C-alpha positions as CSV (number, residue, x, y, z in Angstrom):
1,M,-24.9,-55.6,36.2
2,L,-21.4,-55.7,34.9
3,G,-19.1,-58.7,35.0
4,T,-15.4,-59.1,35.2
5,P,-13.6,-57.7,32.1
6,T,-11.2,-59.9,30.1
7,P,-8.3,-57.8,28.8
8,I,-7.0,-58.4,25.3
9,L,-3.2,-58.0,25.1
10,R,-1.3,-57.7,21.9
11,S,1.1,-60.5,21.1
12,F,3.7,-60.9,18.3
13,D,5.4,-64.2,18.8
14,E,3.4,-67.3,19.7
15,R,6.3,-69.3,21.1
16,R,7.6,-66.6,23.3
17,A,4.2,-65.6,24.5
18,R,3.3,-69.2,25.3
19,R,6.6,-69.8,27.2
20,F,6.1,-66.6,29.2
21,Y,2.5,-66.9,30.1
22,V,2.3,-70.7,30.5
23,A,5.7,-72.0,31.4
24,F,6.8,-69.0,33.4
25,L,3.7,-67.4,34.9
26,G,1.7,-70.6,35.2
27,F,-1.4,-69.7,33.1
28,E,-3.4,-72.5,31.4
29,V,-4.5,-72.2,27.8
30,E,-8.3,-72.2,27.7
31,F,-8.6,-72.0,23.9
32,E,-6.7,-71.2,20.7
33,H,-8.3,-69.8,17.6
34,R,-7.2,-69.1,14.0
35,F,-9.4,-68.4,11.1
36,E,-7.1,-70.6,9.0
37,P,-3.8,-72.4,9.7
38,A,-1.6,-69.5,8.7
39,A,-3.7,-66.8,10.3
40,P,-2.8,-64.9,13.5
41,L,-3.4,-66.6,16.8
42,Y,-6.1,-65.5,19.3
43,M,-5.6,-67.3,22.6
44,G,-7.4,-67.4,26.0
45,L,-5.4,-67.9,29.2
46,R,-6.5,-68.5,32.8
47,S,-4.8,-68.6,36.2
48,G,-7.2,-68.8,39.1
49,A,-9.8,-66.1,38.6
50,C,-7.5,-64.1,36.2
51,R,-8.5,-64.4,32.5
52,L,-6.5,-62.8,29.7
53,H,-6.7,-63.0,25.9
54,L,-3.6,-62.6,23.7
55,S,-4.1,-61.6,20.1
56,E,-1.7,-61.5,17.2
57,H,-4.3,-59.7,15.1
58,Y,-3.5,-56.2,13.9
59,G,-5.6,-53.7,15.8
60,D,-6.3,-56.0,18.8
61,G,-4.7,-54.4,21.9
62,T,-1.8,-52.0,22.0
63,P,1.8,-53.1,22.7
64,G,2.9,-51.6,26.0
65,S,-0.5,-51.8,27.7
66,A,-0.5,-52.0,31.5
67,L,-2.5,-54.4,33.7
68,R,-2.8,-54.9,37.4
69,I,-3.3,-58.4,38.7
70,P,-4.0,-59.2,42.4
71,V,-2.2,-62.2,43.9
72,D,-2.5,-63.6,47.4
73,D,1.1,-63.1,48.3
74,V,3.1,-61.1,45.7
75,R,6.4,-61.7,47.6
76,A,6.0,-65.5,47.5
77,F,4.9,-65.2,43.9
78,A,7.9,-63.2,42.8
79,K,10.3,-65.6,44.7
80,A,8.7,-68.6,42.9
81,L,9.2,-66.8,39.6
82,R,12.9,-66.0,40.3
83,E,13.5,-69.7,41.2
84,K,12.4,-70.7,37.7
85,N,15.4,-69.0,36.2
86,F,13.3,-68.1,33.2
87,E,15.3,-67.1,30.1
88,N,14.1,-63.5,29.6
89,S,12.7,-62.4,33.0
90,R,14.2,-62.2,36.4
91,P,11.8,-60.3,38.6
92,G,13.2,-58.4,41.6
93,E,11.7,-57.9,45.0
94,P,8.2,-56.4,45.2
95,Q,8.1,-52.8,46.4
96,L,5.7,-51.2,48.9
97,Q,3.9,-48.4,47.0
98,E,2.7,-45.2,48.8
99,W,-0.9,-46.2,47.8
100,G,-0.7,-49.2,50.1
101,S,0.2,-52.3,48.0
102,W,3.2,-54.5,47.4
103,E,3.9,-54.6,43.7
104,I,6.2,-56.0,41.1
105,T,5.9,-55.2,37.4
106,I,7.0,-57.7,34.8
107,P,7.0,-56.9,31.0
108,D,5.8,-59.6,28.7
109,P,7.4,-60.4,25.3
110,A,5.3,-57.8,23.5
111,G,6.1,-55.0,26.0
112,N,2.9,-55.2,28.0
113,R,3.4,-54.4,31.7
114,L,1.9,-56.9,34.1
115,T,1.8,-55.5,37.7
116,F,1.2,-58.2,40.3
117,Y,0.2,-56.8,43.6
118,T,-1.0,-57.6,47.2
119,E,-2.7,-55.0,49.4
120,A,-0.5,-54.2,52.3
121,E,-1.9,-55.0,55.8
122,D,-2.1,-52.2,58.2
């Protein structure tokens, strides 16, 4: 039986990634790993049931990857993010997609696209 996958997203700037994922999106850092002090960072993040790994290691992940993340109420989530007045991201209003979900896509500092969505009620 398969379990829930943990995506590995490419990261280039530890400070910017940490501010975006932790201060802005509200993830918690589960762990940080470096093979030595000057080595690239590999970091695990979690928010609710969503787990992500960010890696500065060459070959881990591809910049510009896309990921869909379900949220209970994407409209309330987007509003809360806008109220933070974050330095590099001001998400607009979620849009109803023809496939039946409300969605908003927010790029991270490495160009990965995080699409937060809530299934539309009939």
